[in-house]
N, C-alpha and C positions, 0 to 999 in steps of 0.2 A: 855846485851840484852836490848830490848826496853820494855819489860813487863815480869813479873815473877809470877808464881803461884806455890804453894807447894801442889802437888797432895796427899801427905801423909795425908793431913787434910780431904780429901774426904772420905765419909763413905764407898766407894766401893774399896778403894785403897788396892791392893795386890801387894807387891814388887816382887813376883815371876813371875809376868807378864811383868815386865819391862825388855825389851831386852837390854843387855849391849852394851854400845857405847865406842869404843876405850879402851876396857878391863876394864872399870869402872863398877862394879856391882852396881846395885840399885841406879843409879843416880836419886835423888828425886826431884831436881829442874828443872822445865821446864821454858825455856826462849824462848821468841820470837826472832829469828834472823832478820826476815823481817816482817813488817806489813804495810798495806796500810795506807795512810794518808787521812784524811777528807773523808772517804768512806761513812760515814752515815751523811746525812744532818741534819739540825736542825729544819726542818719544822714539827712542832709537829701537824699541821692541817691535814697532810696526813698520811694514814696508811703506815707503813714501813714493807717491806718484806726484810729479808736478807736470801739469799740462799748460804749455804756454801757447797762446793764440795770437797769431799775427792779425792785426786789425788796423784799418785806417783811422787816424785820430778823429775824423768827423763822423764815424759810424756809431753814434750813441744809441740809436735804436737797435742796431744789430747786437751790440753788447748786452743791452737790456733783454733782447729776446733770448740770447744764449744763456744769460744767467737765469732766466725764468723757465728754461726748458731742461737741457741735459747737464748743465754744469753742477756738479756736486761740490760741496765744500765740507766734507764729512768723512768719517771712517766707515768703511764697509768691508766686511769679511777679512778683517786684519790689515786693511790698507788704508792709510791716510792720503786723501786726495786734495791737492790745492790746484787752483786754476788762476792764471794771471793773463791779462791782456797786454801786449807790447805795442806801443804806438810811437810815432815820431812827432815832429812839430810842424805847424803850418807857417807859411809866410803870407803876407798880403793883408787886405782889409779886414777880413773876418778872424784873423789869428788871435787877437786879444779876447774876443768874446768866446771863441772856441776853447782857448786855454782856461779861461775862468770856469766854463761849463765842465771841462775835463778835470779840473782840480776838485770841484764839487763832487763830481762822480767818484773820483779817487777816494776822497774822504768818506763818502757814504758806503762804498763797496770794498775798499781796501784790496783791490785786485788789478790795479793799473800800474804798468811800468811805462814811464815816458822817457825816451832817450832823446838827447838834444841834437838831433840832425833832421834835416828836411824829410818829411814824409813823401817818398818818391819810391817808384818801382826799382830804380837803380840802387836804392839803399837797403833792399831786402836782406842782402848778406849781412850788413852791419846790424840790422835789427835783430837778425837770428843770433849773431855772435854776442850781441849785448844781452840777450835773454839768457844764453848759455852761461855768460859771465855772472849775471845776477843769480842764477841757480847755484853756480859753483860757490859764490860768495855768501849768499844768505840761506841757502838750502843745501848745505854740503852733505848732509846725510840722506839725500834723495837716492833712491834705488832705481827709479824709472823716470825718464824724461820723455815727454811726448809733445811734439810740435804739430799743431794743426792751424788751418786757415779759418777765418771767421764764417766761411760757408760750408763748414763740415760739422756733421752730427756724430757724436761718439756714443755707442751703446756701452755704458760704463760696466754693468754686469758682465757683458760679454768680453770686454777688455780685461777685466780682472780674471775671469776664467782662463782666458788665453795666457795671461802673464803667469798665472799659477802653474798651468801645464808646462809652459816653456821653462819656467824657473825649476820645477821639479825634475825635469829631464836634464837640466844643466845646459840646454841649447841657448840660453840667453847670455851666457858668459861673454862679456866683451863684444857684444854684437849689435848691429843695427837691423831692426826687423821692419 
């Protein structure tokens, strides 16, 4: 893998929630199978926003639709915005073809993070923690982190206006909104 975290060290770790993959119970090491390269720039003069989107690995069309509608990958009004999709892995008959298609998508768009655990509802917490770890590791100068699901639309200009107002009043300091 390209990066590894041990979730057993996290204070909220509970092995009963980890869905088994390939018959292996309580697989504790989480590895990144795919990560974007150079996703977060080094311009410390701009406020960085990273938006990570929880998405099922097989939802290729949904990711394409999101990219072609509201997802920016640019600077706007002094903010640099990066968007990444976080997915798990499949098991079963179609897993090899899905993995190949995902790797091609990741190479083309440079916005997919794949974590090596079974794509399952019970693993959403691990998906979330893995995304936060990736952001801390590869986008350490990020000022704002936003998590959304793949069925959410964000109005980017309104979001930036909201962040500017909250930031100017100091009400965003160490807060979750």
